[in-house]
C-alpha positions as CSV (number, residue, x, y, z in Angstrom):
1,M,2.8,25.6,29.9
2,F,1.1,22.8,28.1
3,E,2.1,19.7,26.1
4,S,1.4,20.0,22.4
5,Q,-1.0,17.6,20.7
6,I,1.7,16.1,18.5
7,S,3.9,15.4,21.5
8,I,1.0,13.7,23.3
9,I,0.4,11.5,20.3
10,E,4.2,10.8,19.9
11,K,4.4,9.8,23.5
12,Y,1.6,7.2,23.1
13,L,3.1,5.9,19.9
14,K,6.5,5.4,21.6
15,K,4.9,3.9,24.7
16,Q,3.0,1.4,22.5
17,G,5.9,0.6,20.2
18,K,4.0,2.0,17.2
19,T,5.3,4.4,14.6
20,K,4.0,7.4,12.7
21,R,4.2,5.2,9.6
22,D,1.8,2.7,11.2
23,L,-0.5,5.6,12.1
24,A,-0.4,7.0,8.6
25,K,-1.3,3.6,7.2
26,F,-4.2,3.3,9.7
27,L,-5.4,6.9,8.7
28,D,-5.0,6.1,5.0
29,I,-2.8,9.1,4.4
30,K,0.6,9.5,2.8
31,E,3.5,8.8,5.1
32,N,5.2,12.1,4.4
33,S,2.2,14.1,5.4
34,I,1.7,12.5,8.9
35,N,3.6,15.3,10.7
36,R,1.7,18.0,9.0
37,T,-1.6,16.2,9.8
38,L,-0.6,15.9,13.5
39,R,0.5,19.5,13.8
40,N,-2.7,20.8,12.3
41,P,-4.4,22.9,14.9
42,N,-7.7,22.3,13.2
43,L,-7.5,18.5,13.3
44,T,-11.0,17.2,13.0
45,I,-12.7,15.4,15.8
46,K,-13.3,12.5,13.4
47,K,-9.5,12.2,12.7
48,L,-8.6,12.7,16.3
49,G,-11.1,9.9,17.1
50,L,-9.4,7.6,14.6
51,I,-6.0,8.4,16.2
52,A,-7.5,7.6,19.6
53,E,-8.9,4.3,18.3
54,F,-5.5,3.4,16.8
55,L,-3.8,4.2,20.1
56,E,-6.5,2.5,22.1
57,V,-7.0,5.6,24.3
58,D,-9.8,7.9,25.1
59,I,-10.0,10.9,22.7
60,N,-9.7,13.2,25.7
61,D,-6.2,11.7,26.4
62,L,-5.0,13.3,23.2
63,L,-6.2,16.8,23.8
64,P,-3.6,19.2,25.1
65,R,-4.2,20.1,28.7
66,R,-3.7,23.7,29.5
67,E,-2.3,24.6,32.9
68,T,-5.0,26.0,35.2
69,V,-4.7,28.5,38.0
70,S,-5.1,25.5,40.3
71,D,-2.1,23.7,38.7
72,S,0.0,26.9,39.1
73,F,-1.1,27.2,42.7
74,D,-0.2,23.6,43.4
75,E,3.3,24.1,41.9
76,Y,3.7,27.3,44.0
77,Q,2.8,25.3,47.1
78,K,5.2,22.5,46.2
79,A,8.0,25.1,45.7
80,N,7.2,26.8,49.0
81,S,7.2,23.5,50.8
82,L,10.5,22.6,49.3
83,E,11.9,26.0,50.1
84,A,10.7,25.6,53.7
85,S,12.3,22.2,53.9
86,N,15.5,23.5,52.5
87,Q,15.4,26.4,55.0
88,I,15.0,24.0,57.9
89,S,17.9,22.0,56.5
90,I,20.1,25.1,56.2
91,T,19.2,26.1,59.7
92,N,20.0,22.6,61.1
93,L,23.3,22.7,59.2
94,S,24.1,26.1,60.5
95,E,23.4,25.0,64.0
96,A,25.6,21.9,63.6
97,L,28.4,23.9,62.2
98,N,28.1,26.4,65.1
99,R,28.3,23.5,67.6
100,N,31.3,22.0,65.8
101,S,33.0,25.3,65.7
102,K,32.6,25.7,69.5
103,T,33.9,22.2,69.9
104,I,36.9,22.9,67.8
105,D,37.5,26.1,69.7
106,N,37.4,24.2,73.0
107,L,39.7,21.5,71.7
108,V,42.2,24.2,70.5
109,M,42.1,25.8,74.0
110,I,42.7,22.4,75.7
111,I,45.6,21.7,73.4
112,A,47.0,25.1,74.0
113,E,46.7,24.7,77.7
114,N,48.4,21.3,77.6
115,F,51.1,22.6,75.4
116,S,51.8,25.5,77.8
117,H,51.9,23.2,80.8
118,K,54.5,21.0,79.1
119,K,56.8,24.0,78.5
120,D,56.7,24.9,82.2
């Protein structure tokens, strides 16, 4: 999964309090064509460079970053780590419930014994 170029640009616009209207003026294009321009998969390096200049970021920051095998593996490791952590938590919870269950059983037996002694 990767973030689209337009969403990257929109994120920077929002972060900097700028609008697409401001960007259109800077690029000297019509306001109603800014979305089409930003969605264009064949956006020229020159135009992308101008957008980067407007946003005061490196041009590479505006390029969509595709997920790599390494990224996927990192996500897999995080998920496994979380799963292992959850498994430990479940095991600890199960042990605690088992101890509490034995404690409750012991209390019930003590109460039953005391109750039967009182009847005698």
